[in-house]
Structures are given as C-alpha cells and as structure tokens.
C-alpha positions in Angstrom: 39.1 37.5 -9.3 42.6 36.1 -9.3 45.6 38.2 -10.1 48.8 36.9 -11.6 52.3 38.4 -11.7 55.9 37.7 -12.4 58.7 38.2 -9.9 62.1 37.5 -11.3 65.7 37.9 -10.4 66.6 38.8 -14.0 65.9 42.0 -15.8 64.9 41.6 -19.4 63.0 43.7 -21.9 61.8 40.4 -23.4 60.1 39.4 -20.1 58.4 42.8 -20.1 57.1 42.3 -23.6 56.0 38.7 -22.9 54.2 39.8 -19.8 52.4 42.5 -21.8 51.4 39.9 -24.5 49.9 37.7 -21.7 48.1 40.6 -20.1 50.2 40.3 -16.9 50.5 43.8 -15.5 52.1 42.9 -12.2 55.8 42.6 -13.1 58.8 42.9 -10.8 62.3 42.3 -12.2 65.8 42.4 -10.8 65.1 41.0 -7.4 67.6 38.4 -6.2 66.0 38.7 -2.7 62.4 37.9 -3.7 60.8 37.9 -0.2 60.9 41.7 0.3 59.6 42.2 -3.3 56.8 39.7 -2.7 55.8 41.4 0.6 55.6 44.7 -1.2 53.3 43.2 -3.9 51.2 41.6 -1.2 50.9 45.0 0.6 49.8 46.7 -2.6 47.2 44.0 -3.2 46.1 43.9 0.4 46.9 40.2 0.7 48.4 38.1 3.5 51.0 35.5 2.7 48.4 32.8 3.4 46.4 34.1 0.5 49.2 33.8 -2.0 50.3 31.0 -4.4 53.9 31.3 -5.6 55.4 29.1 -8.3 59.1 28.8 -8.5 62.0 26.8 -9.8 65.3 28.2 -8.4 67.0 28.7 -5.1 66.1 32.4 -5.1 62.4 31.3 -4.9 62.9 29.3 -1.6 62.1 32.2 0.9 58.8 32.9 -0.8 57.8 29.3 -1.3 58.4 28.7 2.4 56.3 31.7 3.5 53.1 31.7 1.3 49.9 29.7 1.6 50.7 27.6 -1.4 54.3 27.2 -2.5 54.6 25.3 -5.8 57.7 24.0 -7.6 57.7 23.2 -11.3 58.7 19.7 -12.5 62.3 20.7 -13.4 62.8 22.9 -10.3 66.0 22.6 -8.2 65.7 19.6 -5.8 65.8 22.0 -2.8 62.8 23.9 -4.2 60.9 20.7 -4.9 61.6 19.5 -1.3 60.0 22.5 0.4 57.1 23.1 -2.0 53.6 22.1 -0.8 
C-alpha cells in the first residue's frame, strides 16, 4: 500500500528512464523549491505531511525534511540535512 516517488531539482531524461525501469510512476523534476511540489503530490495522494517519509541529501531537501512525518538523510547527505533529519 505504499507509494514511492522521485522529486528532484534536476531535469533529466535518464532519471525518467530509471524511474520507469523501477516502476516509479510518481516523478517530479526541475523543482529547486521542493516544498510546493511536495505539497502538490500530497494533495494528489490525499496525504497529510505527517503521513509522508522524505529521503534527501542536499540543501534543497531541507524544507521538506523539516515538514514531513519522517525526514531522512542519506549517509553522505550535507551536514545541514543530517542535522535536521529524524
């Protein structure tokens, strides 16, 4: 019952292909400001921020990591991201 997606600041055809290979249908590219894009996805899926887990590594991920129910930083994330992750 879980859904997975990719929300990235970059825009890349390769990311689109890889997402398709992995069966990830929820893909949003080209969003430097990720919080509004994340809110839109949550609205589409009828989720509240508390119901969302977001995994990030860069400074553009900070607003989302701070607002969701479970904000996760990968091991090589920016120190600022690791500091605010749950």
